[in-house]
N, C-alpha and C positions, 0 to 999 in steps of 0.2 A: 208186715206182721209184725216186726222186731220193736216200731217205735211206738205201736199201741199197747204191747206189750209193757215198755217200759213205762210208758204214759199212766196205765195202770198200776205198775208198780209204787207209782209216785203216788195216786189216790190212797193205796193200801197203807203207804206209809203215813199218810194224813190221819186216817182212822187211827193207824197204830199209836200215834202223839197224841191224838184225843183221849183215847183211852187210858193211857199212860198219865196223862194230866188229871183225867178223873180220878184214880188212882191215888196221885199226889194231893189232890184238894181233900179227898175223903177218906184216908186211911184208915179210919176206924170204922168206917160205912162198907167198905168194900173188899171183901174176903180173897176176889182171882188172885191167884199166885202162880206161879210155874209148878208145873206138875199135877196142879189140880184140874181134874179132868171131867166134873161131873156134868158138865154141858155137854160133853163129848160122846153122844149116846144118841140111839136110833139113825136114821136117815135123813141127811140134808139133802134139797136141790140146789145145784150150783149154776152158773151162767156157764158156757163151752168156753168163754173167756178164762173164768175161774179154772175150768177144767183143763185146759191148754197148759196154765201158770204152774197148777198142781203137777200134771205130768210131768214137766220141766224138772221138778224138784226130786219126784220120784224117780225117775230116769237116773238122777246123781247117784242112787242110793247102791250099796254093794247087790250083785246078783242073788246072793243069799238072803239078804233080806226084802230084796222085791219078788222073790217067790213065795215069801213066807206071807206078805201082804197079798199078793194075787190071789193064794189059795183061799184068804177068807173073803175077798173081791169075787171071787167065782162061786164061792158056796152061798154070798148074799144074793148072788144074781139069780141062782138055782130058786131062791126062795121067792125073790121078786117075779119070777116067771111062773110061780103057782098062781097069781093074781093076773099078769099079763103075760101069755103063753107066745105074744108075737113082740115080746121085748128084745129086738135085734141089735147089732152095732149097727150105728154108732150110740145107740142108746139113748137117743133123743126123746124127751118126754113130752113135748108140745102138742104130740099129735093126739093125745088125751087131754082134758077138761082137769083144773087142777083137784078136784074134788075125787078124780081118780088118783092122783098122787097119794092124795092121804090114806088111799087103803094102804098103801107100803110104809106110811108112818104115824103109826098108830101111837098116841101120847104114851103108853106103857111100856111101848121098847125100850130097853136097857141095853141093847145090844151097844158094846164100847163100838167107836169108829177103828175102822180096818186098820189108818193109819197111828194108832198110838201104840208105843212100847209099852215092854212090861213095867215100866216104872210110872205108866201114865201121862208121857210126853210124847208130843207130834213129831213124828218122823219128817215131815218137811213143814216145819214150823214157818221158816220163811217164805214158803210159797203156799201159805193156807190158803182158803180164799174169804173172801170180804165175810160171808155170814159167820164163818167162826171168829173173824175179829172183832165182830161187832156183840155177839154173844154174851150174855149177862149182865149188861146195863139196859136200861130204857133209852129209847134213841128220841130227844126232845129238839126240836130245830132252833136255832137262836131266837125265829120268831114267837116261840112258845107252841108252836103245832105240835102235837104228840105223834108221831110216826109210829111208835110201836111200846106199848105200855106194859111189857113183861120184862123182867128180870131175873138172874138166878136168886133162888129162896135164900142162899145163904148171904146175899148183899142186902142191905137196907131192912135190915131184922125190925129195926123199931123207928123207922123213919119212911117218909115219901118220896123217894127219890126223885117225882114228876115236878116236886117244887124247887127242887135245888139248881138255881140258876148256872152254876159252876158244871154242870153236865152238858149244857147246851152247845151245839155245834151246828155248822150249817148243811145239815144232813140234806135237805132238798135240794142243794146245789152240789152236793158230791153224789146222790143218787141219780139227778140227771147227769151228771159226767160220768156216770157208771154206765148207762144206758146209751150214752154218744160212743164210749168206746168199745161197747159191746157190737154195736151197730159197724163202727170202723173193722172190727174184728171180722164178723162175719161177711163183710164185703171182701176182705182180703183172701179168708178162708172158702166163701160160696159164690163169690161174685156178686152178691146181693145184699142189701143192707136189711138184716132183721133186727128187730128190738128185744126178742124172746128166745132163745135158744139154748135149753138146758138140759140138765142131767143129774144125777146121783153121785156122791163123792165116791163110791164104790165102783160103780162103772164107768167114773171118769177115768181110772187108771187102766180101764181095759180098752179105753178108744184108741186107734191107731190112727193118728193125727196126719202121720207122713203117708202112709200106706192107701188110704181111702180115696178113691175119688170123689170128693165132694160135690162137683157140679154134676157129675151122673145120679148122686144120690140124691140131691137138691130136686131132682125132676120128678120124683116121688113122694117126695114130704108134703104133706098135707096138713097143716098146723091148724090146731083150734083158734080162731080169731078171738083176740082178748082186746079189750079196750086199747090198751098200750100201742098196738099192731095198727088198730083203726086211725089212730090220732096221726 
């Protein structure tokens, strides 16, 4: 599992280099900077590989800091259970269709991420999930295919970033690599290769990766079949 995590970190670093290069190329168009946490609102679903990496960073924080964050995580979980009363440890969301996830992630939700400190900075920045590293810019593959056509409203206020070739990167290859690593991770964790095993950021911090009998849990796991699982 450690090798998979290391390989995933290398992939995340590749994404970080793309983001930094984008800012270097278009400094007058991109407002993203340290301490800007406008995008860090609402809930975000993440893979269990991201959750594992996030938990590694979280567990390295002081006990006092962890407990303050966990109080917010538990409060967030109670709100989720108003919609999903059966939502239980290890908080895998894939037993419900993605339309149900969206009930927990309304666009108007401005609740700050549980991992932001008082200054709007991430407490586990080096271990943050892939979605956090991609957020704020559109995702356009080197082929010109648009994979994600939204961006932070503070960026590109007077231009169309979809037309900027300097923002392009091999996202199709990187996403395929991510899926392969998730499958490697689930093989190590569950003894079975699964393409989609997801949770939310607050619930990721409540997962007991070491204490849970994942093989026993898998016996009762009934995922909603998606296109990627069918392939």
